[in-house]
Structure formats: structure tokens, C-alpha cells
C-alpha positions as CSV (number, residue, x, y, z in Angstrom):
1,M,-180.5,-38.0,-139.6
2,G,-180.2,-39.2,-143.2
3,I,-182.9,-40.2,-145.5
4,F,-182.1,-43.9,-145.1
5,G,-182.7,-43.7,-141.4
6,F,-186.2,-42.6,-142.2
7,M,-186.8,-45.5,-144.4
8,R,-186.1,-47.7,-141.3
9,R,-188.4,-45.6,-139.1
10,D,-191.0,-44.9,-141.7
11,E,-194.2,-43.9,-139.8
12,G,-194.0,-40.3,-141.2
13,T,-192.8,-41.5,-144.6
14,K,-195.9,-43.7,-144.9
15,T,-198.1,-40.7,-144.1
16,T,-196.4,-38.7,-146.8
17,R,-196.5,-41.5,-149.3
18,S,-200.2,-42.0,-148.5
19,A,-201.0,-38.3,-149.0
20,M,-199.2,-38.2,-152.3
21,K,-201.0,-41.3,-153.6
22,E,-204.4,-39.9,-152.4
23,V,-203.9,-36.8,-154.4
24,R,-203.0,-38.7,-157.5
25,R,-206.0,-41.0,-157.0
26,G,-208.2,-37.9,-156.6
27,K,-206.9,-36.4,-159.8
28,A,-207.7,-39.7,-161.6
29,A,-211.1,-39.9,-160.1
30,K,-211.8,-36.3,-161.1
31,G,-210.8,-37.2,-164.6
32,R,-213.4,-40.0,-164.5
33,G,-216.1,-37.5,-163.6
34,K,-216.1,-37.7,-159.8
35,K,-217.4,-34.5,-158.2
36,K,-214.7,-31.9,-157.4
37,A,-216.0,-31.4,-153.8
38,E,-215.6,-35.1,-153.0
39,V,-212.1,-35.3,-154.5
40,E,-211.0,-32.2,-152.5
41,Q,-212.4,-33.6,-149.3
42,E,-210.7,-37.0,-149.6
43,S,-207.3,-35.6,-150.7
44,G,-207.6,-32.7,-148.2
45,G,-207.7,-34.9,-145.2
46,A,-204.7,-36.9,-146.3
47,L,-202.7,-33.7,-147.0
48,Q,-203.7,-32.3,-143.6
49,R,-202.5,-35.4,-141.8
50,M,-199.2,-35.2,-143.7
51,V,-198.5,-31.5,-142.8
52,E,-199.6,-32.1,-139.2
53,S,-197.0,-34.8,-138.9
54,F,-194.4,-32.3,-140.1
55,R,-195.6,-29.9,-137.4
56,D,-195.8,-32.4,-134.5
57,I,-192.5,-34.2,-135.1
58,G,-190.6,-31.1,-136.1
59,L,-191.8,-29.0,-133.1
60,D,-192.3,-31.6,-130.4
61,G,-189.7,-34.1,-131.3
62,K,-190.2,-37.8,-132.2
63,L,-188.3,-40.7,-133.8
64,N,-184.6,-39.5,-133.7
65,F,-185.5,-35.8,-133.9
66,S,-184.9,-33.5,-131.0
67,S,-187.7,-31.0,-130.4
68,A,-187.4,-27.4,-131.8
69,Q,-187.1,-26.1,-128.2
70,A,-184.2,-28.4,-127.5
71,V,-182.4,-27.3,-130.6
72,A,-183.0,-23.7,-129.7
73,N,-181.7,-24.2,-126.2
74,R,-178.5,-25.8,-127.5
75,A,-178.0,-23.0,-130.0
76,L,-178.4,-20.3,-127.4
77,K,-175.9,-22.0,-125.1
78,R,-173.3,-22.3,-127.9
79,S,-173.9,-18.6,-128.9
80,R,-173.7,-17.4,-125.2
81,K,-177.4,-16.4,-125.4
82,N,-177.1,-14.3,-128.5
83,P,-180.4,-14.9,-130.4
84,E,-179.0,-13.8,-133.8
85,K,-175.9,-16.0,-133.6
86,A,-178.1,-18.8,-132.4
87,A,-180.5,-18.4,-135.4
88,R,-177.6,-18.5,-137.8
89,Q,-176.3,-21.7,-136.2
90,I,-179.7,-23.3,-136.5
91,I,-180.0,-22.4,-140.2
92,R,-176.5,-23.8,-140.9
93,S,-177.0,-27.1,-139.2
94,H,-180.4,-27.7,-140.9
95,R,-179.0,-26.6,-144.2
96,R,-176.4,-29.4,-144.0
97,G,-179.1,-31.9,-143.1
98,V,-181.4,-31.3,-146.1
99,T,-178.4,-31.1,-148.4
100,V,-177.5,-34.7,-147.5
101,G,-181.1,-35.8,-148.0
102,G,-181.5,-34.1,-151.3
103,F,-178.2,-35.6,-152.6
104,A,-179.3,-39.2,-151.5
105,T,-182.7,-38.9,-153.2
106,G,-181.3,-37.8,-156.6
107,L,-178.2,-39.9,-156.7
108,G,-179.8,-42.9,-158.3
109,G,-181.8,-40.9,-160.7
110,V,-185.2,-42.1,-161.9
111,F,-184.4,-45.7,-160.7
112,T,-184.6,-44.7,-157.0
113,L,-186.6,-41.4,-157.1
114,V,-190.0,-43.0,-156.8
115,A,-189.0,-45.0,-153.8
116,L,-187.0,-42.3,-152.0
117,L,-189.1,-39.2,-152.8
118,P,-191.7,-39.6,-149.9
119,A,-188.9,-40.0,-147.4
120,N,-187.1,-37.0,-148.8
121,V,-190.2,-34.9,-148.7
122,F,-191.0,-36.0,-145.1
123,E,-187.4,-35.4,-143.9
124,F,-187.1,-32.1,-145.6
125,Y,-190.2,-30.6,-144.1
126,V,-189.7,-32.0,-140.7
127,Q,-186.2,-30.4,-140.6
128,A,-187.6,-27.2,-142.1
129,T,-190.4,-27.1,-139.4
130,R,-187.9,-27.7,-136.6
131,M,-185.6,-25.0,-138.0
132,V,-188.4,-22.4,-138.1
133,G,-189.6,-23.4,-134.7
134,A,-186.1,-23.2,-133.2
135,I,-185.6,-19.7,-134.8
136,A,-188.9,-18.6,-133.3
137,A,-187.9,-20.0,-129.9
138,V,-184.5,-18.3,-129.8
139,R,-186.3,-15.0,-130.6
140,G,-188.6,-15.4,-127.7
141,Y,-191.8,-17.1,-128.9
142,D,-193.7,-19.9,-127.1
143,L,-193.8,-23.0,-129.2
144,E,-196.9,-24.2,-127.3
145,D,-198.9,-21.2,-128.5
146,E,-201.4,-22.1,-131.2
147,E,-200.7,-18.9,-133.2
148,V,-197.0,-19.5,-133.2
149,R,-197.4,-23.1,-134.3
150,T,-199.7,-21.9,-137.1
151,R,-197.1,-19.4,-138.2
152,V,-194.4,-22.0,-138.2
153,L,-196.4,-24.1,-140.6
154,A,-197.1,-21.1,-142.8
155,A,-193.4,-20.3,-143.1
156,L,-192.9,-23.7,-144.9
157,V,-194.2,-22.2,-148.1
158,G,-191.7,-19.3,-148.1
159,E,-192.9,-16.2,-149.9
160,E,-196.5,-17.5,-150.0
161,S,-196.7,-17.4,-146.2
162,D,-198.4,-14.0,-146.1
163,D,-201.3,-15.3,-148.2
164,I,-201.7,-18.4,-146.1
165,L,-201.8,-16.4,-142.9
166,A,-204.2,-13.9,-144.3
167,S,-206.6,-16.7,-145.2
168,V,-207.0,-17.5,-141.5
169,G,-207.1,-13.9,-140.3
170,L,-203.5,-13.4,-139.2
171,G,-201.1,-10.6,-140.2
172,P,-197.7,-11.3,-141.7
173,V,-195.6,-10.7,-138.6
174,A,-196.0,-12.5,-135.2
175,G,-196.3,-10.4,-132.1
176,A,-198.5,-8.7,-129.6
177,A,-200.3,-6.7,-132.2
178,T,-202.1,-9.8,-133.4
179,R,-202.8,-11.3,-129.9
180,Q,-206.3,-9.9,-129.6
181,L,-207.1,-10.9,-133.2
182,T,-206.2,-14.5,-132.6
183,K,-208.8,-14.8,-129.8
184,R,-211.4,-14.4,-132.4
185,L,-209.9,-17.0,-134.8
186,P,-211.4,-20.5,-135.2
187,A,-210.4,-23.0,-132.5
188,S,-207.7,-24.5,-134.7
189,P,-206.5,-22.2,-137.5
190,S,-203.6,-24.6,-138.1
191,T,-206.0,-27.0,-139.6
192,A,-206.9,-24.6,-142.5
193,V,-203.2,-23.8,-142.8
194,A,-202.2,-27.4,-142.9
195,R,-204.6,-28.1,-145.8
196,A,-203.4,-25.1,-147.8
197,I,-199.8,-26.0,-147.3
198,G,-200.3,-29.7,-148.2
199,G,-201.5,-28.9,-151.7
200,R,-198.5,-26.7,-152.3
201,V,-196.1,-29.4,-151.1
202,V,-197.5,-32.0,-153.5
203,R,-197.4,-29.5,-156.4
204,R,-193.7,-28.8,-155.6
205,F,-192.6,-32.4,-155.0
206,G,-195.1,-34.4,-157.0
207,L,-193.7,-36.9,-159.5
208,R,-194.8,-34.7,-162.4
209,S,-193.2,-31.5,-161.0
210,T,-190.6,-29.9,-163.2
211,R,-188.6,-29.4,-160.1
212,L,-187.8,-33.1,-160.1
213,F,-186.6,-33.3,-163.7
214,G,-182.9,-32.9,-162.7
215,K,-183.2,-35.4,-159.8
216,A,-184.2,-38.0,-162.4
217,I,-180.7,-38.0,-163.9
218,P,-178.5,-40.7,-162.3
219,G,-175.4,-39.2,-160.6
220,L,-176.1,-35.6,-161.6
221,G,-179.4,-35.9,-159.8
222,G,-177.7,-36.1,-156.5
223,V,-176.0,-32.7,-157.0
224,I,-179.2,-31.1,-158.3
225,G,-181.2,-32.6,-155.5
226,A,-178.8,-31.3,-152.9
227,W,-178.7,-27.8,-154.4
228,G,-182.5,-27.7,-154.8
229,D,-183.3,-28.7,-151.2
230,R,-180.6,-26.4,-149.9
231,R,-182.0,-23.4,-151.8
232,A,-185.6,-24.2,-150.8
233,L,-184.6,-24.4,-147.1
234,E,-182.8,-21.0,-147.4
235,K,-186.0,-19.4,-148.6
236,I,-187.9,-20.9,-145.7
237,A,-185.2,-19.6,-143.3
238,D,-185.5,-16.1,-144.8
239,T,-189.3,-16.2,-144.2
240,A,-188.8,-17.4,-140.6
241,L,-186.4,-14.5,-139.9
242,K,-189.0,-12.1,-141.3
243,D,-192.1,-13.5,-139.7
244,F,-190.6,-14.0,-136.2
245,P,-188.9,-10.7,-135.2
246,Q,-187.1,-10.5,-131.9
247,V,-189.5,-10.2,-129.0
């Protein structure tokens, strides 16, 4: 689905836009002397809801998105049940999807960037979540498992995933070795992970981010946007392949 499809079905886009606005308001309030703890609590809740929407739509399917398990099943069928070929197919198809979204967001430059950015962020991370979940599924992981869902979210920050997982008591690689450990984890480790990831998402895609400088140039911004989103997804894919070894 393209970015303009999401503008017509904008439930998730509204959640993303709201979170980004909440963080900006929080920074402004902090500048006016509001307590840091209050600012973090208010913005943290919005960021958590945003990331949880990535997780729930990307993994379970909603709007016009198939679930990660459905994507995994199709890829396994096409690859004659070869997990590695299926994983490569999954990466290729999602790489095409985010490339189109990145191109559309940057095509109009600064004139359309503000309006399209929340939809781009939402679509990118939903597709990235679904890709990671599908890779995990073809390699034998249960997408209903809380640990697996938490690890899928952590993969969204690429090379920083190990730090995120360590913060909730998980090791860098999924598997039986951590199964006993997860029984002692908080009831919902994904909540802590969602908050940690949300802050990173806003820093990477916030309107003041240097990553968006190229996207603000009309015409050229489309090419830069497509290249940037494609490269970011490839880093997430590399993390998913590392964090979810074949069962």
C-alpha cells in the first residue's frame, strides 16, 4: 500500500502525528520550566501508543495490511518451504514498499513534507514490523509469544536493538536459552521497549532531524527519501536476520 492510501485510512497516521506533536509540546513545556518527569510521562505515553500501533498492525494485520504470519506463509509456499529463500523474498517485497513511500514523501519537498511525514513514518514502521515478524515466523518463531513480539519491536532500531533488549533483561538472540529468563520478566516487557523505541523514532524522523534535510528539496527529495527509507529498512532486516536465527 502506498502512502496516499494511508492518508485515506489514517487511524494509525493520526496516532503517529499525535505522538510527534506531543513530544514537540513537551520540549516546549520543558523550555518554559515544566518538570522533566512530567514532560517525559506525557510524551512517553503518546510514544508508547504509537509504537504499539506499529506492532499490532504490522504483526496482526489491519487496514489493508496482511498479518506477518500470512506474509510468512505465502513466502514459504513460493520458496517451497525454504526458510532462507522465504526470508529474502520478504525483505525484497518490503524494501520495494518503503522505497515507494519514501519517494512520495520527499517528492514535493518542504511544501508537502510536514503533511506527509506522519503517514510516511507510520507506513515505514508498520512495514518494517511486518517484515521482521515474517522473518521470525519463517524461521520458526511463534508471533503470539510475548518475548518474540518484544524482540520484533527491538529490531526496529537496528544496531541499537541489543541495548534495548538488555534494558528489559533479554539477551541479543532469541531462542530456548532465554526462555527461563523471560518467565521472570515484567508482565509486559514490550511496554518498556515501546517507550524506548518511540523516542528514537521521533529523533530520527522529527522535523528538525538532519535526516530530513534532503527530503525538503522538491524533486530531489523524492530520490533521497526513497534511498534513505530503503537503507534504513535494510539495516532493520540485517538485525532481524541476526536476532532470529533458524529454530
